[in-house]
VEXPADREN-686255 format. One line per field, with one value per residue (C-alpha): x negated, y negated, z; residue in three letters; residue number from 0. Coordinates in pm, whole numbers, plus 50000, padded with zeros to 5 digits. Example, Ala and Ser with C-alpha at 12.3 -4.5 7.8 and 13.67 -1.06 7.14 Angstrom:
2
xx = (48770	48633)
yy = (50450	50106)
zz = (50780	50714)
r = (ALA	SER)
k = (0	1)
//
This chain:
360
xx = (49995	49910	49997	50083	50222	50603	50548	50354	50619	50810	51142	51095	50811	50890	50890	50590	50663	50988	51096	51269	51552	51521	51646	51391	51603	51507	51637	51479	51341	51050	51105	51353	51315	51309	51513	51569	51839	51642	51323	51507	51664	51344	51203	51478	51438	51087	50905	50597	50424	50511	50367	50415	50370	50076	49928	49582	49599	49843	49631	49550	49783	49693	49717	49951	49836	50151	50400	50692	50911	50734	50752	51145	51213	51004	51147	51487	51434	51278	51573	51862	51667	51611	51960	52106	51931	52070	52433	52505	52898	52875	52619	52736	52771	52550	52198	52074	51876	51880	51647	51410	51093	51146	51244	50930	50699	50838	50798	50435	50343	50444	50233	49937	49981	49985	49670	49477	49544	49352	49028	48908	48995	49047	49400	49591	49936	50122	50476	50690	51002	51236	51146	51450	51278	50961	51047	51091	50828	50586	50613	50552	50246	50094	50152	49957	49663	49659	49672	49379	49186	49253	49118	48813	48756	48791	49120	49246	49596	49766	49596	49691	50037	50061	49907	50124	50450	50355	50252	50591	50795	50559	50804	51123	51141	51230	51574	51646	51558	51839	51853	51814	51487	51341	51460	51294	51088	50943	50751	50888	51016	50834	51160	51174	50808	50877	51171	50990	50691	50936	50969	50663	50792	51137	51000	50801	51096	51293	51024	50914	51278	51245	51099	50951	50756	50435	50377	50053	50261	50498	50188	50128	50461	50360	49998	49992	49959	49689	49381	49006	48904	49208	49402	49711	50036	50207	49961	49642	49435	49093	48836	48869	49179	49351	49440	49258	49581	49701	49382	49425	49786	49716	49463	49682	49958	49773	49647	49954	50151	49874	49912	50292	50494	50683	50947	50703	50397	50242	50059	49705	49506	49358	49003	49124	49272	48980	48761	49009	48958	48575	48603	48812	48577	48478	48758	49106	48947	48640	48416	48320	48669	48697	48401	48532	48891	48746	48542	48889	49092	49089	49023	49116	49365	49351	49544	49465	49415	49102	48954	48576	48313	48250	48608	48699	49011	48991	49206	49042	49018	48811	48728	48393	48383	48030	48086	48472	48422	48270	48523	48492	48710	48852	48816	49166	49087	48768	48657	48816	49161	49160	49179	48872	48843	48896	48910	48589	48484	48234	48082	48045	47834	47575	47639	47559	47539	47923	48158	48535	48698	49052	49332	49591)
yy = (49995	49641	49333	49043	48694	48659	48445	48727	48980	49084	49261	49623	49629	49861	49786	49997	49882	49800	49425	49373	49185	48967	49254	49487	49690	49718	49448	49604	49948	50140	50232	49965	49836	49469	49254	48860	48847	49044	48837	48516	48647	48725	48386	48209	48424	48268	48598	48491	48824	49191	49513	49676	50021	50014	50310	50181	50160	50444	50604	50268	50254	49996	50178	50033	49929	50047	50306	50198	50346	50158	49844	49861	49956	49643	49413	49529	49485	49132	49024	49161	48989	48673	48637	48722	48414	48207	48297	48140	48145	48528	48563	48273	48357	48697	48787	48791	49103	49258	49554	49309	49412	49784	49753	49542	49780	50069	49884	49799	50131	50264	49996	50086	50436	50373	50156	50427	50660	50454	50586	50202	49873	49678	49532	49533	49361	49434	49436	49158	49025	48735	48389	48390	48685	48495	48439	48828	48979	48691	48794	49162	49063	48851	49155	49380	49127	49063	49453	49490	49200	49366	49688	49528	49320	49636	49563	49860	49987	49733	49445	49560	49575	49232	49093	49299	49193	48825	48854	49007	48742	48427	48250	48327	47948	47890	48038	47709	47481	47362	47564	47245	47172	47520	47477	47128	47112	46771	46590	46575	46260	46172	46294	46629	46692	46640	46853	47140	47122	47211	47550	47640	47554	47696	48020	48043	47952	48236	48499	48417	48489	48872	49061	49332	49080	48973	48602	48615	48785	48475	48239	48346	48147	47862	47831	47950	47618	47489	47441	47484	47114	46998	46866	47119	47093	47117	47048	46975	47269	47331	47613	47872	47663	47860	48237	48475	48621	48306	48230	48562	48497	48135	48268	48539	48321	48055	48323	48463	48151	48040	48367	48360	48154	47847	47639	47337	47491	47798	48073	48070	48403	48579	48459	48072	48130	48272	47968	47760	47924	47919	47533	47512	47706	47517	47294	47457	47817	47962	48044	48376	48473	48385	48574	48902	48844	48806	49142	49316	49155	49298	48976	49156	49430	49733	49666	49298	49159	48919	48696	48749	48515	48731	48657	49009	49088	49366	49549	49600	49992	50004	49775	49811	49744	49602	49382	49271	48983	49219	49498	49758	49669	49841	49656	49643	49356	49256	48857	48858	48958	49321	49618	49847	50165	50337	50176	50146	50041	49780	49775	49370	49432	49579	49312	49004	48793	48847	48638	48619	48309	48348	48606	48649)
zz = (50003	49972	50152	49946	49968	49906	49604	49433	49484	49168	49109	49104	49360	49668	50026	50190	50550	50719	50789	51134	51252	51604	51812	51651	51424	51047	50813	50500	50523	50354	49988	49901	49544	49544	49326	49283	49574	49814	49737	49781	50117	50241	50152	50321	50639	50666	50549	50388	50315	50284	50223	49884	49717	49484	49298	49315	49681	49770	50048	50211	50520	50794	51126	51377	51706	51849	51789	51608	51877	52137	51951	51878	52278	52385	52142	52226	52602	52528	52320	52559	52874	52693	52571	52930	53064	52762	52815	53141	53124	53110	53408	53619	53975	53969	53938	53579	53457	53836	53702	53498	53697	53644	53279	53195	53407	53196	52877	52940	53058	52729	52547	52767	52695	52302	52354	52573	52294	52021	51902	51899	52064	51722	51712	51405	51425	51107	51187	50967	51108	51031	51157	51393	51558	51652	52030	52089	51868	51968	52343	52248	52038	52335	52556	52317	52282	52668	52730	52509	52673	53031	52920	52782	53109	53311	53500	53704	53662	53910	53727	53412	53511	53655	53333	53107	53280	53276	52929	52841	53031	52993	52749	52955	53017	52660	52727	52889	52585	52375	52024	51850	51984	51925	51552	51508	51188	51235	51495	51864	52041	52359	52557	52360	52426	52804	52789	52578	52841	53103	52999	53179	53514	53426	53353	53685	53875	53704	53764	54120	54254	54139	54442	54199	53991	54117	54187	53967	53683	53716	53701	53336	53274	53477	53359	52987	52869	53100	52915	53014	53018	53214	52893	52958	53123	53350	53636	53421	53577	53474	53421	53719	53860	53600	53694	53459	53377	53246	53045	52861	52779	52679	52439	52308	52279	52068	51844	51756	51730	51481	51263	51249	51018	51195	51050	51053	50888	50713	50913	50969	50851	51125	51026	51018	51371	51510	51334	51559	51841	51830	51761	52103	52309	52621	52569	52546	52634	52807	52526	52694	52678	52328	52234	52408	52260	51902	51921	51921	51656	51309	51083	50766	50822	50606	50280	50288	49952	49912	49661	49644	49544	49209	49104	49179	49381	49628	49894	50244	50266	50589	50903	51083	51467	51424	51165	51149	50929	50634	50559	50280	50007	49700	49380	49206	48953	48781	48756	48401	48539	48404	48630	48661	48459	48792	49144	49334	49683	49808	50124	50217	50521	50272	49990	50177	49812	49813	50009	50070	49927	50077	50144	49848)
r = (MET	ARG	LYS	VAL	GLN	ILE	GLY	MET	VAL	LYS	PRO	GLY	ASP	LYS	VAL	ALA	LYS	PRO	ILE	PHE	GLN	GLU	ASN	GLY	ASN	VAL	LEU	LEU	GLY	GLU	GLY	VAL	GLU	LEU	ASN	ASP	ARG	TYR	ILE	ASP	ARG	LEU	PHE	ASN	LEU	GLY	ILE	ASP	PHE	LEU	PHE	ILE	GLU	ASP	GLY	LEU	THR	ALA	ASP	LEU	ILE	PRO	GLU	ASP	THR	ILE	ARG	GLU	GLU	THR	ARG	LYS	GLN	ALA	VAL	ASP	THR	ILE	TYR	LYS	THR	MET	ASN	SER	PHE	LYS	ASP	GLN	THR	VAL	THR	LYS	GLY	ARG	THR	ILE	ALA	PRO	ASP	MET	GLY	ARG	ASN	PHE	ARG	ALA	VAL	PHE	GLY	GLN	ILE	MET	GLN	ASP	LEU	SER	SER	ARG	PRO	ASN	MET	LEU	VAL	ASN	LEU	THR	SER	ILE	HIS	ALA	MET	ASP	ALA	TYR	LEU	PHE	GLN	HIS	SER	PHE	ASN	VAL	ALA	VAL	LEU	ALA	GLY	ILE	MET	GLY	ILE	ALA	LYS	GLY	PHE	ASN	ARG	ASN	GLN	LEU	GLU	GLU	LEU	GLY	ILE	GLY	ALA	LEU	LEU	PHE	ASP	ILE	GLY	MET	THR	LYS	MET	PRO	PRO	LYS	LEU	LEU	ALA	ASN	LYS	GLY	SER	LEU	SER	ALA	GLU	GLU	ARG	THR	LEU	LEU	HIS	SER	HIS	ALA	LYS	ASP	GLY	PHE	ASP	ILE	LEU	ARG	LYS	TYR	HIS	ASP	ILE	SER	ILE	VAL	SER	ALA	HIS	CYS	ALA	LEU	GLN	HIS	HIS	GLU	ARG	PHE	ASN	GLY	SER	GLY	TYR	PRO	ARG	GLY	LEU	LYS	GLU	ASN	GLU	ILE	HIS	MET	TYR	ALA	GLN	ILE	VAL	GLY	LEU	ALA	ASP	THR	PHE	ASP	ALA	LEU	THR	SER	PRO	ARG	PRO	TYR	ARG	LYS	ARG	TYR	THR	ALA	SER	GLU	ALA	ILE	GLU	PHE	LEU	PHE	ALA	ALA	GLY	GLY	THR	PHE	PHE	ASP	LEU	GLU	LEU	ILE	LYS	LEU	PHE	CYS	LYS	HIS	ILE	SER	ILE	TYR	PRO	ILE	SER	THR	SER	LEU	LEU	LEU	SER	THR	GLY	GLN	VAL	GLY	VAL	VAL	SER	GLU	ASN	ASN	GLU	LEU	ALA	VAL	HIS	ARG	PRO	ARG	VAL	ARG	ILE	ILE	MET	GLU	ALA	GLY	GLY	MET	PRO	PRO	ALA	SER	PRO	TYR	GLU	ILE	GLU	LEU	LYS	ASP	GLU	LEU	HIS	ILE	THR	ILE	ILE	LYS	GLU	LEU)
k = (0	1	2	3	4	5	6	7	8	9	10	11	12	13	14	15	16	17	18	19	20	21	22	23	24	25	26	27	28	29	30	31	32	33	34	35	36	37	38	39	40	41	42	43	44	45	46	47	48	49	50	51	52	53	54	55	56	57	58	59	60	61	62	63	64	65	66	67	68	69	70	71	72	73	74	75	76	77	78	79	80	81	82	83	84	85	86	87	88	89	90	91	92	93	94	95	96	97	98	99	100	101	102	103	104	105	106	107	108	109	110	111	112	113	114	115	116	117	118	119	120	121	122	123	124	125	126	127	128	129	130	131	132	133	134	135	136	137	138	139	140	141	142	143	144	145	146	147	148	149	150	151	152	153	154	155	156	157	158	159	160	161	162	163	164	165	166	167	168	169	170	171	172	173	174	175	176	177	178	179	180	181	182	183	184	185	186	187	188	189	190	191	192	193	194	195	196	197	198	199	200	201	202	203	204	205	206	207	208	209	210	211	212	213	214	215	216	217	218	219	220	221	222	223	224	225	226	227	228	229	230	231	232	233	234	235	236	237	238	239	240	241	242	243	244	245	246	247	248	249	250	251	252	253	254	255	256	257	258	259	260	261	262	263	264	265	266	267	268	269	270	271	272	273	274	275	276	277	278	279	280	281	282	283	284	285	286	287	288	289	290	291	292	293	294	295	296	297	298	299	300	301	302	303	304	305	306	307	308	309	310	311	312	313	314	315	316	317	318	319	320	321	322	323	324	325	326	327	328	329	330	331	332	333	334	335	336	337	338	339	340	341	342	343	344	345	346	347	348	349	350	351	352	353	354	355	356	357	358	359)
//
């Protein structure tokens, strides 16, 4: 299969990986043949790329970091919990989501089981979802990224659980925000920005009321927008004043937000997002934490299409943990625009004169 931008998809192409709705259910399944109506619908839903079947790359299948069953259960739990806090007319006068701690402990336990069964620690988040699903899928992605970081830092089981629950629920304060504010495609007024910033304290106030959710997990909601140099909110904390869990969640939140399509901008590629993070080292985030984070991110996931400095087009066929920025690529188009007589592969870590120009 091959990952392509939505503008390069043609009628007759077949979906190679499913596309998901906001509650985690399948919107468009594997094997569906696309037509103009489907393509327009995907574009209007904010989906900017997808995986399609391709004879030259049929054997290239990106390995998902988390199993599909785990992802669906997690997103569904996040979806139901977030919506229960939004619907105050139904929940007024009684405890909202009384089993929240237990439910999210089970969800993160399954995520950790999937992560611990992997042969390597290189994260590849390849699921595709409608833009309306951003809040729910984003919380799931942040939890996966935070889990990998917790393992890399040598956290014990209890620490991993505290971090994971905090990561799954760090944005719960967004349920208090007006839908119109969240859908805003332009710049925010000073009043709107102040209101948006209140979601960190709102999230903390929600989570600290649950006896089975650790107060340090709740601090992931409170502090995930604090920044290493003290420029963040709500309290302007800096450096080690920010809890390590919140530093990890804030870093994962930023990376996944950058690499997701938003109503007001296009997504960053993983390599562009990593460039941003390194530029923010020592200011927004601890540089050593950034270095650890970037060791475990797949910059060019398998099946990603790349334009090379030679003018050739290649598709990533293998990643190297020791050189994540120099993958092996399968050439599917020569510089003149013609396909090769037969596909062949180039190991970019050995061909230093060849550089990656951009993702396609």
